[in-house]
C-alpha positions as CSV (number, residue, x, y, z in Angstrom):
1,X,0.0,0.1,0.0
2,X,2.9,2.3,0.8
3,X,4.5,1.8,-2.4
4,X,1.2,2.3,-4.2
5,X,0.8,5.7,-2.5
6,X,4.3,6.9,-3.0
7,X,3.8,5.9,-7.0
8,X,0.6,8.1,-6.9
9,X,2.3,11.0,-5.3
10,X,5.4,10.9,-7.4
11,X,2.9,11.3,-10.4
12,X,0.7,14.0,-9.1
13,X,3.1,16.3,-7.2
14,X,5.1,17.4,-10.3
15,X,1.7,18.4,-11.9
16,X,0.7,20.4,-9.0
17,X,3.9,22.1,-8.9
18,X,3.8,23.0,-12.5
19,X,0.3,24.6,-11.9
20,X,1.5,26.5,-8.9
21,X,4.6,27.9,-10.6
22,X,2.9,29.1,-13.8
23,X,3.0,32.0,-14.7
24,X,6.7,32.8,-14.0
25,X,6.7,36.1,-15.9
26,X,4.2,38.5,-17.8
27,X,1.4,36.7,-19.8
28,X,0.2,38.1,-23.1
29,X,-3.1,37.6,-24.9
30,X,-3.0,38.0,-28.6
31,X,-6.6,39.1,-29.9
32,X,-7.1,38.6,-33.6
33,X,-9.6,41.6,-33.6
34,X,-9.2,45.3,-33.3
35,X,-9.8,47.3,-30.0
36,X,-13.4,47.7,-29.0
37,X,-14.4,44.3,-30.3
38,X,-16.4,42.1,-28.1
39,X,-13.5,39.6,-27.6
40,X,-11.0,42.6,-27.0
41,X,-13.2,44.1,-24.2
42,X,-13.8,40.8,-22.5
43,X,-10.1,39.9,-22.9
44,X,-9.2,43.0,-21.1
45,X,-11.7,42.4,-18.3
46,X,-10.2,39.1,-17.7
47,X,-6.6,40.2,-17.9
48,X,-7.1,42.8,-15.3
49,X,-8.4,40.3,-12.8
50,X,-5.9,37.5,-13.5
51,X,-3.1,39.9,-13.4
52,X,-4.1,40.5,-9.8
53,X,-4.6,36.8,-9.0
54,X,-1.4,35.7,-10.7
55,X,1.0,38.5,-9.5
56,X,2.1,39.0,-13.0
57,X,1.0,41.5,-15.8
58,X,-1.3,40.3,-18.2
59,X,-1.0,42.3,-21.3
60,X,-3.6,42.3,-24.2
61,X,-2.1,42.8,-27.6
62,X,-4.4,43.4,-30.8
63,X,-3.1,41.9,-34.0
64,X,-5.9,42.0,-36.5
65,X,-5.9,41.4,-40.1
66,X,-5.5,38.4,-42.7
67,X,-8.6,36.7,-41.3
68,X,-6.8,36.1,-37.7
69,X,-3.9,34.4,-39.5
70,X,-1.4,37.3,-38.5
71,X,-2.4,36.7,-34.7
72,X,-2.3,32.9,-34.8
73,X,1.2,33.0,-36.4
74,X,2.3,35.3,-33.7
75,X,1.3,33.0,-31.0
76,X,2.9,30.0,-32.7
77,X,6.1,31.9,-33.6
78,X,6.4,33.1,-29.8
79,X,7.1,29.5,-28.8
80,X,6.2,30.7,-25.4
81,X,3.6,29.1,-23.0
82,X,2.9,32.6,-21.5
83,X,1.7,33.8,-24.9
84,X,-2.0,32.8,-25.8
85,X,-4.5,33.5,-28.3
86,X,-7.8,35.0,-27.0
87,X,-10.6,35.1,-29.4
88,X,-13.3,33.2,-31.3
89,X,-12.9,29.7,-32.6
90,X,-14.3,31.0,-35.8
91,X,-10.9,32.6,-36.3
92,X,-9.4,29.2,-37.4
93,X,-12.0,26.5,-37.7
94,X,-13.1,27.8,-41.1
95,X,-9.8,28.3,-42.5
96,X,-9.6,24.6,-44.3
97,X,-12.8,25.9,-46.3
98,X,-12.0,29.6,-46.9
99,X,-8.2,29.5,-47.5
100,X,-6.4,28.0,-50.5
101,X,-3.7,27.0,-48.2
102,X,-3.7,27.2,-44.3
103,X,-0.3,28.9,-43.5
104,X,-0.1,27.2,-40.1
105,X,-0.3,23.8,-38.5
106,X,-3.8,23.5,-37.1
107,X,-2.7,20.8,-34.8
108,X,-0.4,23.2,-33.2
109,X,-3.4,25.0,-31.8
110,X,-4.2,23.7,-28.1
111,X,-7.4,24.7,-26.5
112,X,-7.0,26.1,-22.9
113,X,-10.1,27.6,-21.6
114,X,-13.6,28.3,-23.0
115,X,-14.7,31.9,-21.8
116,X,-17.9,32.9,-23.5
117,X,-20.2,32.6,-26.5
118,X,-20.8,35.9,-28.6
119,X,-24.3,36.6,-29.3
120,X,-24.8,36.2,-33.0
121,X,-28.2,37.3,-34.4
122,X,-29.9,37.3,-37.9
123,X,-30.9,40.7,-38.6
124,X,-33.0,42.4,-41.4
125,X,-33.8,45.9,-42.7
126,X,-36.5,47.3,-40.5
127,X,-38.8,48.2,-43.5
128,X,-38.7,44.7,-45.1
129,X,-42.0,43.3,-45.5
130,X,-40.9,40.0,-44.1
131,X,-40.7,40.4,-40.3
132,X,-39.8,37.1,-39.2
133,X,-37.0,34.6,-40.2
134,X,-39.8,32.3,-41.4
135,X,-41.2,35.0,-43.5
136,X,-37.7,36.0,-44.9
137,X,-37.1,32.5,-46.0
138,X,-40.6,32.3,-47.6
139,X,-39.9,35.5,-49.5
140,X,-36.7,34.0,-50.7
141,X,-38.7,31.0,-51.8
142,X,-41.2,33.1,-53.6
143,X,-38.7,35.4,-55.3
144,X,-35.6,33.4,-56.1
145,X,-32.5,35.4,-56.1
146,X,-34.1,38.7,-55.2
147,X,-32.8,38.7,-51.6
148,X,-29.2,38.8,-50.5
149,X,-27.4,38.0,-47.4
150,X,-23.9,38.6,-45.6
151,X,-22.0,37.2,-42.7
152,X,-19.7,38.7,-40.1
153,X,-17.4,35.7,-40.8
154,X,-17.1,33.0,-43.5
155,X,-17.9,30.3,-41.0
156,X,-21.4,31.7,-40.9
157,X,-21.4,32.3,-44.5
158,X,-20.6,28.6,-45.3
159,X,-23.6,27.5,-42.8
160,X,-26.1,29.6,-44.6
161,X,-24.9,28.6,-48.0
162,X,-25.3,25.1,-47.0
163,X,-28.8,25.7,-45.5
164,X,-29.9,27.3,-48.6
165,X,-28.8,24.7,-50.8
166,X,-30.3,22.1,-48.8
167,X,-33.5,24.0,-48.7
168,X,-33.7,24.7,-52.4
169,X,-33.6,28.5,-51.8
170,X,-31.7,31.1,-53.9
171,X,-30.0,34.1,-52.1
172,X,-27.0,36.1,-53.1
173,X,-24.0,36.2,-50.7
174,X,-22.5,39.7,-50.4
175,X,-19.0,39.9,-48.9
176,X,-17.7,42.7,-46.8
177,X,-14.1,43.5,-45.6
178,X,-15.6,45.3,-42.4
179,X,-18.9,44.8,-40.4
180,X,-19.6,48.6,-40.3
181,X,-20.2,48.8,-44.3
182,X,-22.4,45.6,-43.8
183,X,-24.5,47.1,-41.1
184,X,-25.0,50.4,-42.9
185,X,-26.1,48.5,-46.1
186,X,-28.4,46.4,-44.0
187,X,-30.0,49.7,-42.4
188,X,-30.4,51.1,-45.9
189,X,-32.1,47.9,-47.2
190,X,-29.2,47.1,-49.7
191,X,-28.8,43.6,-48.0
192,X,-31.7,41.7,-46.5
193,X,-30.3,39.3,-44.1
194,X,-27.1,39.7,-42.0
195,X,-25.5,37.2,-39.6
196,X,-23.7,39.4,-37.2
197,X,-22.5,39.8,-33.6
198,X,-25.6,41.6,-31.7
199,X,-23.2,44.3,-30.4
200,X,-22.1,45.5,-33.8
201,X,-25.7,46.3,-34.9
202,X,-27.1,47.3,-31.5
203,X,-27.1,51.1,-32.2
204,X,-29.0,50.5,-35.4
205,X,-31.5,48.3,-33.6
206,X,-32.1,50.8,-30.9
207,X,-32.5,53.5,-33.6
208,X,-35.3,51.3,-35.2
209,X,-33.4,50.8,-38.5
210,X,-32.6,47.2,-38.2
211,X,-34.9,44.6,-36.9
212,X,-33.6,41.1,-35.0
213,X,-35.0,37.9,-36.2
214,X,-33.4,35.4,-34.0
215,X,-30.2,34.4,-32.1
216,X,-28.0,31.8,-33.8
217,X,-26.8,30.7,-30.3
218,X,-28.1,27.4,-28.8
219,X,-29.7,29.4,-25.9
220,X,-31.2,32.7,-25.8
221,X,-29.3,35.9,-25.1
222,X,-29.8,37.5,-21.6
223,X,-31.7,40.6,-22.1
224,X,-32.9,40.0,-25.6
225,X,-36.5,39.0,-26.0
226,X,-35.6,37.1,-29.2
227,X,-36.1,33.2,-30.1
228,X,-33.1,31.0,-31.0
229,X,-32.9,30.1,-34.7
230,X,-34.0,26.5,-33.5
231,X,-37.2,28.0,-31.8
232,X,-38.0,29.9,-35.0
233,X,-37.9,26.5,-37.0
234,X,-34.4,26.9,-38.3
235,X,-31.9,24.5,-36.2
236,X,-29.6,24.1,-39.2
237,X,-28.6,27.7,-38.6
238,X,-27.5,27.1,-34.9
239,X,-23.8,28.1,-34.3
240,X,-22.2,29.3,-31.0
241,X,-19.6,31.9,-31.3
242,X,-17.0,30.4,-29.1
243,X,-14.5,32.5,-27.3
244,X,-11.7,31.4,-25.4
245,X,-8.0,30.9,-24.8
246,X,-5.7,28.9,-27.1
247,X,-2.1,28.0,-26.8
248,X,0.6,26.7,-29.2
249,X,1.4,23.2,-28.6
250,X,4.8,23.8,-29.5
251,X,5.2,26.3,-26.6
252,X,5.5,23.4,-24.3
253,X,2.5,24.6,-22.0
254,X,1.8,21.8,-19.6
255,X,-1.6,20.3,-19.1
256,X,-1.3,21.5,-15.4
257,X,-1.0,25.1,-16.4
258,X,-3.9,24.7,-18.8
259,X,-6.1,23.3,-16.2
260,X,-5.0,26.1,-13.8
261,X,-5.9,28.8,-16.2
262,X,-9.3,27.4,-17.1
263,X,-10.0,27.0,-13.3
264,X,-8.9,30.5,-12.6
265,X,-11.0,32.0,-15.6
266,X,-14.2,30.0,-14.3
267,X,-13.7,31.4,-10.8
268,X,-13.7,35.0,-12.1
269,X,-16.7,34.4,-14.3
270,X,-18.7,33.1,-11.4
271,X,-18.6,36.7,-10.0
272,X,-22.0,38.3,-11.1
273,X,-20.4,41.8,-11.7
274,X,-18.1,40.4,-14.2
275,X,-20.7,38.4,-15.8
276,X,-23.0,41.3,-16.1
277,X,-20.2,43.5,-17.6
278,X,-19.5,40.7,-20.3
279,X,-23.3,40.5,-20.9
280,X,-23.2,44.2,-21.8
281,X,-20.6,43.6,-24.4
282,X,-22.8,40.9,-26.2
283,X,-21.4,37.8,-24.8
284,X,-23.0,34.9,-22.9
285,X,-20.7,33.7,-20.0
286,X,-19.8,30.0,-20.6
287,X,-16.5,29.0,-18.9
288,X,-15.2,25.6,-19.7
289,X,-12.2,23.2,-19.3
290,X,-9.6,22.4,-22.0
291,X,-11.4,19.3,-22.7
292,X,-14.9,21.0,-22.8
293,X,-13.5,23.7,-25.1
294,X,-11.7,21.2,-27.4
295,X,-14.8,19.2,-27.7
296,X,-16.9,22.3,-28.7
297,X,-14.4,23.1,-31.2
298,X,-14.4,19.6,-32.7
299,X,-18.1,19.8,-33.0
300,X,-17.9,23.0,-35.0
301,X,-15.2,21.5,-37.2
302,X,-17.3,18.4,-37.8
303,X,-20.3,20.7,-38.7
304,X,-18.2,22.9,-41.1
305,X,-17.0,19.8,-42.9
306,X,-20.4,18.7,-43.5
307,X,-21.5,22.1,-44.5
308,X,-18.6,22.4,-46.9
309,X,-19.3,19.0,-48.4
310,X,-23.0,20.2,-49.2
311,X,-22.0,23.3,-51.0
312,X,-19.2,21.3,-52.9
313,X,-16.1,22.5,-51.3
314,X,-15.0,26.2,-50.7
315,X,-17.3,29.3,-51.1
316,X,-17.0,30.7,-54.5
């Protein structure tokens, strides 16, 4: 019995020691979005709290551009277990289906902690005669090719294209380099359906220029009297905008450090004051362990593979 206990302790104590000694220097969160984005704001909220807990500075660095490839490559190139990607999983799960060549090794991305789900909505111009998601799709059926749509990321574009093809509907995809141009065109009625983070269009919604039809998350968003797409009769359009911390496997980050980071994040997110602040940025608090985050990302990847197959490969 003594021998067995000593063997167990010999295996467990090094892991506990690794968790306790991390971090040993300043930590960096690299955000693939610009300042003011939902992930940027929540990353800074967490960084402030974790810095106090860990006794080390937690710096947020914005590295937008190239569909998040710049930020991802920066994390991988750092070869540092104190440099983490903080942002949506949509930053990378769609790359195999949107880029001709993925310029990094996807297997090098190691989930650390799920933090939240971005509230993503389907929105339409307020004057559009179709006033519900069901009516928009019926309009698309009755007037093939007349309506168009846009998405804040290509992941949502792929999902919408797969749904439309499966349903035998014809809508034109419009691409944008920035969400501001898209929301303005939506408000003016130049596009008819927009899959977008709620916080981006909130101003136009409050001004009565844009109508919200449904949230694309699995669950309803706090503070919004809005059905999910599943409740509206379109479960095929469900996709959670996962946001969390990702490490580079090549950084050598230990499992113990990943578990500690996830546990510390969860502790802070259990504070109602922080949860309320995050909700105000258009996020649904949803902390998770490395394994839970990895499972959620894997589910998204499987769905994307199926959607891509439906549309015959990459988006045209």
